[in-house]
Structures are given as C-alpha cells and as structure tokens.
VOGU-3710 file (C-alpha; in Angstrom, 3 decimals, decimal comma):
1> mstevsadgr> 39,257/27,502/-6,544  42,099/29,834/-5,559  42,482/30,811/-9,222  38,809/31,738/-9,443  39,019/33,783/-6,271  42,059/35,587/-7,617  40,299/36,305/-10,917  37,220/37,555/-9,095  39,355/39,796/-6,953  41,062/41,304/-9,936
11> rglapwppva> 37,738/41,760/-11,635  36,443/43,599/-8,554  39,382/45,980/-8,623  39,289/46,477/-12,417  36,759/49,369/-12,591  38,561/51,564/-10,109  41,687/52,704/-12,056  39,627/54,604/-14,664  37,406/55,973/-11,896  40,472/57,134/-9,983
21> aallypwalr> 41,860/58,819/-13,138  38,576/60,719/-13,651  38,314/61,644/-9,987  41,877/62,998/-9,835  41,604/64,915/-13,098  39,927/68,091/-11,679  42,406/68,153/-8,757  45,393/68,020/-11,121  43,972/71,054/-12,919  43,431/72,775/-9,563
31> afhgaaateg> 47,024/72,008/-8,546  48,267/73,522/-11,829  46,283/76,716/-11,164  47,552/76,909/-7,619  51,131/76,539/-8,723  50,740/78,998/-11,649  48,969/81,568/-9,443  51,661/81,552/-6,767  54,886/80,772/-8,682  53,993/81,490/-12,352
41> ltlvagawla> 54,301/79,074/-15,263  57,154/77,126/-13,757  58,214/73,503/-14,188  56,081/72,561/-11,192  52,983/74,001/-12,850  53,932/72,340/-16,116  54,290/68,987/-14,292  50,761/69,313/-12,926  49,365/70,086/-16,358  51,193/67,080/-17,738
51> vafalplscl> 49,521/64,974/-15,035  46,147/66,409/-16,026  46,774/65,210/-19,606  48,176/61,849/-18,480  45,171/60,914/-16,367  42,563/60,598/-19,142  45,182/59,230/-21,568  46,007/56,454/-19,051  42,439/55,213/-19,523  43,301/54,396/-23,137
61> alalsragqr> 46,103/52,092/-21,835  43,634/50,603/-19,368  41,277/49,785/-22,251  44,148/47,953/-23,878  45,255/45,946/-20,882  44,683/42,243/-20,807  43,009/42,580/-17,384  40,181/44,524/-19,054  39,154/41,335/-20,925  37,490/40,048/-17,777
71> svatrrlafa> 34,814/42,765/-18,033  33,589/44,477/-21,156  31,925/47,014/-18,853  35,325/47,933/-17,400  36,732/48,561/-20,882  33,790/50,808/-21,668  34,289/52,657/-18,409  37,954/53,214/-19,417  36,810/54,728/-22,706  34,472/56,998/-20,805
81> glaapplfvl> 37,427/57,983/-18,598  39,370/58,960/-21,682  36,564/61,479/-22,429  36,943/63,111/-18,956  38,165/66,486/-20,331  35,015/67,340/-22,394  32,764/65,684/-19,816  34,225/67,879/-17,051  33,706/70,991/-19,226  30,117/69,856/-19,746
91> tgvlagllhs> 29,640/69,397/-15,972  30,934/72,919/-15,372  28,787/74,544/-18,044  25,708/72,752/-16,889  26,369/73,770/-13,235  26,580/77,394/-14,415  23,364/77,159/-16,490  21,532/75,685/-13,460  23,103/78,260/-11,062  24,160/75,391/-8,889
101> pvkdvwpwsv> 25,505/76,454/-5,482  27,524/73,229/-5,345  30,962/73,234/-6,888  31,006/71,102/-10,021  33,761/68,832/-8,700  31,360/67,268/-6,177  28,650/66,065/-8,625  31,515/65,010/-10,849  32,916/62,842/-8,032  29,560/61,375/-7,198
111> lwiglglata> 28,964/60,524/-10,846  32,267/58,585/-11,208  32,008/56,790/-7,877  28,463/55,732/-8,919  29,764/54,455/-12,297  32,522/52,524/-10,539  30,112/50,941/-8,154  27,656/50,054/-10,914  30,427/48,429/-12,876  31,905/46,553/-9,930
121> lgksagtehe> 28,561/45,308/-8,578  26,831/44,781/-11,922  26,597/41,575/-13,802  29,268/40,727/-16,341  28,744/42,331/-19,717  29,205/38,960/-21,322  32,059/37,214/-23,059  33,988/39,061/-25,724  32,887/38,431/-29,227  33,311/39,693/-32,757
131> prswprlrva> 31,071/42,736/-33,241  28,400/42,780/-35,888  29,810/44,500/-38,935  26,845/46,795/-39,585  28,086/47,649/-43,063  25,375/50,218/-43,782  26,051/52,101/-40,585  29,785/52,096/-41,270  29,222/53,443/-44,795  26,817/56,090/-43,582
141> hgvaavlill> 29,297/57,100/-40,857  32,069/57,376/-43,437  29,959/59,380/-45,934  28,852/61,834/-43,247  32,471/62,137/-42,133  33,484/63,185/-45,677  30,804/65,905/-45,683  31,795/67,113/-42,221  35,509/67,009/-43,103  35,256/70,234/-45,121
151> fvafhlfnhl> 33,980/72,133/-42,058  36,410/70,401/-39,627  39,403/71,165/-41,858  38,381/74,827/-42,116  37,731/75,007/-38,373  41,143/73,586/-37,518  42,909/75,872/-39,923  41,003/78,822/-38,580  42,160/78,003/-35,064  45,701/77,595/-36,363
161> tgllgpdaha> 45,636/81,179/-37,600  45,322/82,170/-33,921  49,117/81,916/-33,916  49,030/85,107/-36,072  46,742/86,867/-33,647  43,020/87,404/-32,942  42,592/89,704/-35,903  43,803/87,068/-38,398  41,556/84,474/-36,749  38,545/86,831/-36,904
171> rlmklgrvvy> 39,006/87,735/-40,569  39,083/84,083/-41,671  36,231/83,143/-39,342  34,109/85,905/-40,807  34,592/84,497/-44,292  33,825/80,944/-43,195  30,680/81,910/-41,302  29,141/83,224/-44,507  28,845/79,541/-45,431  28,598/77,472/-42,259
181> rspfvepvlm> 26,329/80,001/-40,386  23,926/80,217/-43,338  20,298/79,222/-42,562  20,670/76,101/-44,725  24,156/74,862/-43,981  24,213/75,301/-40,168  21,204/73,065/-39,327  22,491/70,419/-41,789  25,848/70,460/-40,113  24,258/70,085/-36,687
191> ilfllqvlgg> 22,164/67,115/-37,852  25,205/65,464/-39,408  27,216/65,939/-36,212  24,426/64,448/-34,078  24,103/61,486/-36,393  27,868/60,988/-36,211  27,640/60,912/-32,413  24,785/58,413/-32,368  26,260/56,144/-35,001  29,759/56,361/-33,684
201> lamawrwsar> 28,641/55,481/-30,145  26,707/52,519/-31,405  29,778/51,197/-33,219  32,087/51,948/-30,294  29,756/50,041/-28,022  29,999/46,987/-30,281  33,782/47,222/-30,866  34,450/47,609/-27,137  33,095/44,106/-26,610  36,276/42,508/-27,947
211> pldvaraiqv> 40,026/42,724/-27,318  41,480/45,638/-29,284  44,831/46,297/-30,817  46,441/49,705/-30,487  45,016/51,148/-33,730  41,492/49,998/-33,059  41,610/51,113/-29,436  42,668/54,613/-30,584  39,855/54,595/-33,148  37,233/53,585/-30,586
221> gsgaylaafi> 38,671/55,798/-27,875  38,927/58,833/-30,124  35,323/58,241/-31,216  34,174/58,188/-27,576  36,155/61,378/-26,863  34,741/63,124/-29,901  31,214/62,195/-29,097  31,584/63,843/-25,677  33,484/66,789/-27,236  30,804/67,452/-29,924
231> lthmnsafvs> 27,935/67,384/-27,429  29,871/69,525/-25,012  30,882/72,059/-27,653  27,309/72,272/-29,024  25,966/72,862/-25,553  28,599/75,546/-24,769  28,227/77,356/-28,052  24,549/77,052/-28,882  22,859/76,789/-25,497  25,141/78,583/-23,040
241> armvhhiqtd> 26,738/81,260/-25,298  24,200/82,013/-28,011  20,832/81,202/-26,420  21,326/82,008/-22,733  24,109/84,556/-22,450  23,825/86,120/-25,943  27,537/86,361/-26,483  29,594/85,927/-29,613  31,435/82,580/-29,947  34,571/84,331/-31,184
251> wawatgapdg> 38,278/84,233/-30,267  37,657/85,976/-26,921  35,099/83,369/-26,019  37,295/80,460/-27,089  40,307/81,741/-25,155  38,491/82,730/-21,986  39,327/86,432/-22,311  40,269/88,531/-20,446  41,938/86,132/-18,067  42,970/83,549/-20,691
261> llrdawnirl> 43,142/79,773/-20,495  46,180/79,361/-18,259  45,504/81,947/-15,561  41,884/81,236/-14,670  40,857/78,438/-12,332  37,800/77,494/-14,443  39,289/78,109/-17,913  42,313/75,779/-17,436  39,976/72,770/-17,999  39,635/74,018/-21,583
271> vphyalgaff> 43,305/73,341/-22,349  43,153/69,536/-22,299  39,658/69,717/-23,714  40,810/71,633/-26,808  44,194/69,989/-27,190  42,943/66,371/-27,040  39,927/67,321/-29,199  42,128/68,607/-31,986  44,410/65,553/-31,709  41,631/62,988/-31,645
281> vvahlvcglr> 39,631/64,432/-34,522  42,631/63,916/-36,815  43,615/60,626/-35,180  40,104/59,286/-35,684  40,221/60,081/-39,381  43,721/58,591/-39,689  42,548/55,360/-37,985  39,494/55,151/-40,245  41,693/55,642/-43,303  43,979/52,899/-42,069
291> qvllahgvrr> 41,062/50,429/-41,978  40,035/51,455/-45,485  43,527/50,996/-46,895  43,942/47,568/-45,280  40,553/46,466/-46,540  41,726/47,385/-50,083  44,860/45,300/-49,853  47,487/47,994/-49,288  50,613/46,608/-47,674  50,329/46,663/-43,862
301> elvnglwgag> 53,871/48,053/-43,474  53,060/51,013/-45,685  49,677/51,574/-44,020  51,211/51,467/-40,536  53,885/53,984/-41,604  51,204/56,361/-42,910  49,181/55,809/-39,737  52,151/56,677/-37,529  52,908/59,775/-39,545  49,274/60,835/-39,314
311> lagaaalsaa> 49,262/60,491/-35,532  52,476/62,519/-35,345  50,924/65,190/-37,515  47,803/65,220/-35,366  49,991/65,779/-32,250  51,893/68,631/-33,977  48,651/70,282/-35,152  47,171/70,001/-31,672  50,244/71,502/-30,057  50,241/74,455/-32,521
321> itaglcglrl> 46,528/75,182/-32,072  46,751/74,938/-28,261  49,817/77,213/-28,211  47,919/79,819/-30,169  44,889/79,533/-27,831  47,203/80,010/-24,873  48,806/83,159/-26,271  51,766/82,169/-28,454  52,215/84,401/-31,465  54,421/84,059/-34,528
//
C-alpha cells in the first residue's frame, strides 16, 4: 500500500514542473529587461535570458522523464510548456487586440494554473500504448511539408540576410513576395499551414501516449512548438498587423523598431519565440528525415550522425538569424 501511496503522490506532483516553467517564463523575461535597462547587456542580463530559454526547454526533458509515464496528460502538458514562447506572444497580441486593461501575465498565470489543476485532478489519460500509424495522414503531412519547404527555406534565408542589414533583407523579400503574396499562392500556403497544424497536432496527440526516445520526443515537441508558432505568427501578421493596424510586416515590424527586440519590455518575448521557432522548424524536418531513412534500412549509426549534424546546423542557423534580428551586422 505504501508503494501505491508513493506513486499517487508522485503522480499528483507530476503536472506542476511544466506549469512552474510556464509561470516563471514571463518573469525571467522581465528580469532580463530590468537588468538590461539598468546595467546594459551585461552577464547578469544574459543569464536571465538564458533562464528564459531554459524554462520551456526544460519541459522537453520533463516529457522524456520516466516519471511522466504515470500520466499521459502530464507528458502532453510538458509539450505545451515547451510551446510557452509562441503562446506567450499570442497572449500578448490578443490582449492588445482586445484592449485588455489587465496585464497579459495575469491571464497567462490563470491559464497555466488551471491547466495544472485540470491535469492533477483529472482522470488518468490511460495506459501508454502504441499509437495508430495513420499512414495516410503521415503521407499527407509529409507531402504538404515538401510543398511548404520551398517557402520555409526562402523565409529562413531571407531572415539570414538580415545580418547584411535591413536593405538587403528588404530587397530579397520584395522578390519573394512577388510569388508568395500572389492571389493564388498565398491562400494555398495558408491552407497548407493550417492543415499541417491540424494533422501534426493529431499525430502528436497519439505519439505522446507512449514513452518516447530523444529523437521522437524532439519530433513531437518541435511539432507542438511549430503548431503554436504558426498560429501565433498568422494571428500577428494577418490579423493584428495587416487587418487591424494596417502596417507592413517588414523588417521594422519583425525587429520591433524603433526600440528593437532587446531593449523593449514587450519585444523581448520575441527573442525566444523567433530563435526556438527557427531551430525547431529545421529540427522537425531533420527528425522526420531520420524516420524516413531508418524505415528504408539506412544504417542507424549513419542516420544518427546525420541527425546530430542536422540539429547542430539548426542551432547555428537559429543563432545567426536571431543575431541579425537583434542588430548584429556583418
């Protein structure tokens, strides 16, 4: 009986680490801004920004932990915690659109405490099991990803040119928009992105019902992050910027001009949002490629080497894009 009580106690505590990470995330960003505003971009400010990155990333480790096996709902909550950066941006944008007099950190806190309580008090999500394969959905997800990849590759490269300055970014963006802002291509792209979100969330929901190795956890977690990122970015660009405020979604918009990303109390939330978004979009593709190569009998050692190199490349690309957005110039 004591073993059962111990297990129940651990199960009751299990939802709260990802909730705590999500609750602390805005305060780490606020601490960075406070340190940067008073002392400049010092090591102290950098440490707080590192904490802000570490909090959502810790949720990926929580999804991998053996303790998470006692509750599928807890693992899913951890994946939601990983998506805290885009979700916090979405919370702020929605608060602005609604002209809410309440600071966005308070509804954010209520939301996560509510999710924690629902997970802790709810019934078990059931025993872990092998997910249904859904081969048609997986194929459709992969085919749509190939079509979207052309736009994503251009978009990432376009942001990379920010290292050369706003003018270089604007010139390349103007060329690209001739295609992806055309009356035919833009709605097709939006539909494909929404289908990717729906299909990806359905598969992530299934895969999160079983113990995951590191590669699969990164694939599921990056999918959850990208689903939140895509919806947040579409709301920010299409609804807030283009429909409501009638402003151009250009370099100045992306970098929070004139204050920039690092000096403004609101804009600082965009740094983890962008940086992890760039990393996870490449990581998700790399993880998907890993599964395809393994399914076709390629040696696991070779596949894992390519996978590791791909993740390292994703991190380097993310760092370069983020540095450009924050003002670094070559």
